[in-house]
N, C-alpha and C positions, 0 to 999 in steps of 0.2 A: 930609428924613431920610435916613443916609447909607444903602446896601444893605449887604448884609452878606459880610465878608467866609468867603468860602470852608475855607480856612487854622484852622482854629478855636484854635491856638496866635496867631494872629496878629487874630484879633477881637478884637471890640465885641459888645454886646447890644444888643438892639435903643433909640434911648433911650427915656427918659419923656416926653414926650410922645406916641408912639405909644396910652400908656393911659391917659393926663389930659385929651388935645383928644378934643372932640367933632369936631370935623373927621375925626380920622381913628377913633371909633368907630360913624360916621353911612359910615364910606371903608371899614370893613373888615365891615359888613355885606353891604355890594353886593358888592366888591368876593372878599370869603372866602365867609360864608360863603351867598349866592346860589352861588360856583357851586364848590361841591360838596355831595359826600352830606350828610342829614342822613338821622339816624333815623327811622322813621315808627308803625314797630309789630311788634309778636310775629305771623307768621303761624299758628302755630298756637291763638293766643285767639281770632283769626278768622274762621280755619275750623271756629271749634269752637261759633261765636257766629249764630241765628235770623239776625240783618239779613244784606242779603248791601249794603248803602252806608253808610261809617261816616265824616261831614265832620274833619274835621283840619286843624286852622291852623299849619302850619309854624311854626316858632319866633315860638311868638303875642310880640308886643315886639316886635320884630329886624325879620324878615321878611316875619310874618303874611299869609301864601300860605295863603288859604283851599284846599281840598282837600281831593276826593271820591275813598275806596280804596272797590274793587269789588271781592267774589268774586264765584266762576265755578262753578257743580256741574263745574268737572274740577280742584276745588281751587284754583284758579289767584287771583289780586288784582290789581286794575290798577289804576291812580290818574292820575287826570284835573281839570281845572279849577272847582272849585265856585264857579265864576262865570256867572253869564248873559251871555250874549253879547249880550244882548238893550240891556239899558239899570243890568248890572253888578251885578245880587241873589243873593245867596249863596243858590242853590238851597236846598240842604239842607241844615237844621237841628240834627240828632237821629240819628242810626242811627236806620235801618226797614229792614224791607224790601218792598222796590220791582220792581214788573217795567219801571214809567215813572218820567221826571224830567221831576217841573216842576214851572217858575221859579211860586212863589206872587206874582208881583208883576202878569204879565200873559200869564198862560196861555200859555210857551215850554215847547215838549213835546222832551225830547232822548229817542232812544231808550236802552239801556244803555250804547253805546258810546259815549254824549257825540253824537252824530247828531245834527241836528234834524229830530225825524218832523212839526210841525205848531208853525205861528202865527196866533192869531188874529189877525181885521184888519189880514192882510196880502197881499190877494192882489194886489191890485195894485202889488204892492212886486219894483219888477225885481231881476233876477239875483242871486235868493232861491230858497235857501238859499245862499253860495258860498261855499269851507273854514272862511274866517275868526268864521262863525257857529255849529260845529261847537266841545263842548267842545275846550277841545288836551288831548294827552295829555300826561303827564308819568311819564320813564321810570324802571321799580321794579327796584329790585337785592335779590334776598337772597342770605344769605350763614346756614347753617343755617336758624334758623326769625325770623333781624334782618332786617325787609325796611329799605329805605333808596332815596328819593327826591329827584335834583337840580334843580335848575330850569336849568342852565345851566352844569350841571359837564363837567369835558372830562378829569376822571378814568379810568382804565384802572379797575374795580373789576374783573377780574379779574383784577390782582398781586392786588390785598385781599386777593379771593380763597388768594388762591395760597397769598401768607404769611401766612394763618391758619390751612388749610390743616394746611398742615405742620409745624405742633408741636400745633396741641389738633386739626384735624381726626377725629381719632380718639375724641372724646369724640364722644358718642349724648346732644348738645345739646336736640339734639326730642323730647323724652322725659322733659325734668327739668319742676318742676315751679313754674309761676310762683307766686311768692311773693309777692301785695299786700302782710299784714299787717303786711311788715319794709320792704316796700319807701314813699320818704318823698322830700320835695321839699327842699332846703334853700339861705339865703337867706348869697350872702356881699355883701359892700360891695366890692367888688370887681369891679373889670376880666377879663370873661373870659377872655380869656389869660394871664394871674399867675395862673388859679385852672390854667391848661391847662402856664404854667411850671413851676407847683411840680409837679405830677402827670409832669413829663416827665425829671427824678434824682431819682436816690436817693439825691446825696452830700448830703443832709438828714435823714436817716434815723436815723444815729447821736447827733446831736442834740435833735432832733423828738420821734420815736417809738421810744420808750427800749422799752416792749411788741415792737412790729413787729420790732425789732432785737434781742434776742432768741432770733425763730424766723426771720430772714432773714442768710445769712452773708456781713452787708459786705463782703469780702473779695472774695466770687466773684460778688457781686452784678453784670450785665452789662447794657448797652445795646446792641443794635443795629435801627439806624435802616435803612427803603425809600424809596424810592419815594410819597410820600405817605404814611406809615404808621411805624411801630416799634412794638420791644419790651422793655421791662424782663421780666428775667428773674431767679425769684428763688428762688437753689440754695437747700436748706439744707442740714444738717449727718446728718452719720452715727448711724440709729436715726433721724429725726424720719420724721413723718406725710408722704408726698410724693400725686404722681399716678404711679399705674401703670402706667406707663412702654413702650410697645412692641417688640420689638424694632425693627429699622429707624428709626427714630426721633431723630431728630439730640445729643437727647438723654436716649438711652440708656442704662440703666446710672448714669443722675446720679443725686440728689434733690433733685427742682423743687418749694416749694413756691406758687410762685407767678408767672403768668405775666402781666403789663397790659404789654394794647393799648393804642396809640393811633392812631385813624386822625382825618386832618386832616380839619379843626382841632380838633374839638370833643366828639368820641364817643371812651369806653375802654370796653374787656373785660376786666375782672379776674376771673382761673377761678385758684380757687384746687382743692385738693381735693373741696371739701365740694360743685362747681360757682361759679357766675357772675353776681359783678355788674357787671351794669354798670353807668356813668357819661353823664348827655345832662348836658351843658356849658352853659347855653341867658342870652343874653346881652338883661343889657336893660337897661342906661346906660351910659355911659362908664367909672362908678365902682359896677354892683353888677350878676350876676346870681342865675342859679336855676340846684342843681345837682340833675338828679334820680336817686337812687338805685335801680334796680330790679333786685331776688333774683331768683334758679332754682335752685332746691335740686334736688343730683342725688342726690347722697346725702345724707341725715337723720343717721342717725347722724354724721361726720362734720361736717354743719352742727351736733347739737347737743357733741359732738366740741370743736368748736372754737370754742362761747359762742357760740355765730349770732351773732347782727349788736353782740355788743356791743366786737371790736376796731374794725374797723371804725366803729361811731359814733365808738370815742375815738381813733381816730388821722385820721378828720374835724374833728373837731373842733381837733388840733392843727393838723392843715391850714390850719381860717379862718381864725386865728390869726397864723398867719404872712401867712397871703394878705393881709388885711387889715389886717397890717403893710406889708405891702410898699409897699400902695395909699398911705395914705397914707405912705410912705418918699418914693415917685416924684415928693411936687410938693412937696420941697424944693426949696428956690434952690439946694443941695452938692448934688445926685448928679444924672447927665445918663445915663450910660454904665455899665455891669461889662465884667469880662472872666468867660470861661469857664476850667472847670477842662477841661483838654482828657483828661483821663481819666473822670470825671465828672459831666459838664454833653454831650455827644455830643447826647442827643434833644432838648434846646432848644436847642443852638444849627443843628440840623436845624428845627422849630421857627420857630423867627426869620429863618431862611433863605429858609421857604414864603410869610409872612407875607411880608419882605425883595419875594418874585417879586413875589405874590399883588399888593400895593400897587404897586407898580412907583418900588419908589424908588432915585434915580440919582443916581451920586454925579456 
């Protein structure tokens, strides 16, 4: 496949083969998902639990990496491999309160920092333990309450944090209530990247989302692209309910009804006056993905006023319809690439350029 032209007015989209061929799907997991920051949890929720170790599988069904989150007395959280360095057994299977980590297969014992403390029947083994016998730590980063880890990423997370702080840092997100009663998972019969393509442009709003179009001033809808992230800003009309934006803010004096942040490649933060809805797009196969919707409510009155999750549910179902239809269209013998709207599809063009770079497409 060809690289994406950096000049949007001249560029063509990703080839349909990226979305339909098994080899490209598998390559996207190794070259994109494994080399990016991935969401792993809510710090405030973890610190409030009685357990201190939490096993997770990073992007189950694609990366499938067993990891272990651990909280400490200093209210910090670390992350390490959850695979025993003796024979590869998954060590911790359920959240638990532990003062040591013991493998249930052959009894190898680690301290809470992941260092080998004891191994039965290993007195005669030379040069043990070596550094590679300890559990590997992986970096964990935090913005507000949201935790991220990366297996092999070189993306500068500080840049992401600074860009988020620029517009939504004034929000007291750590105090907002996680609302599991509204959170849900959607099954999408489409490639994970197609779901992101659709998210990254507001071009389709007047044609697909009539209710959302009544809230957002389409003419003022803005997309700004940064290093490994972008934000779409939905401005409202005079008199609409927007954010209480402080002085000195880039949007001070404007009516903003939504900030839609996307973090490469598969994570979204959708801010509204009532709180935030986060989306995690989870690849399952070349033409199937799951999308988690998690809700954090900061203003219960505004949440009620905006109809709770009714609008979000309608918009999601409308998005599902078009994304699944596009997945079918990608298999057509008469389609390979398209062109970008230079004014409305900057976010998609930005995403495709990153995919092209990470997948090492060369002309």
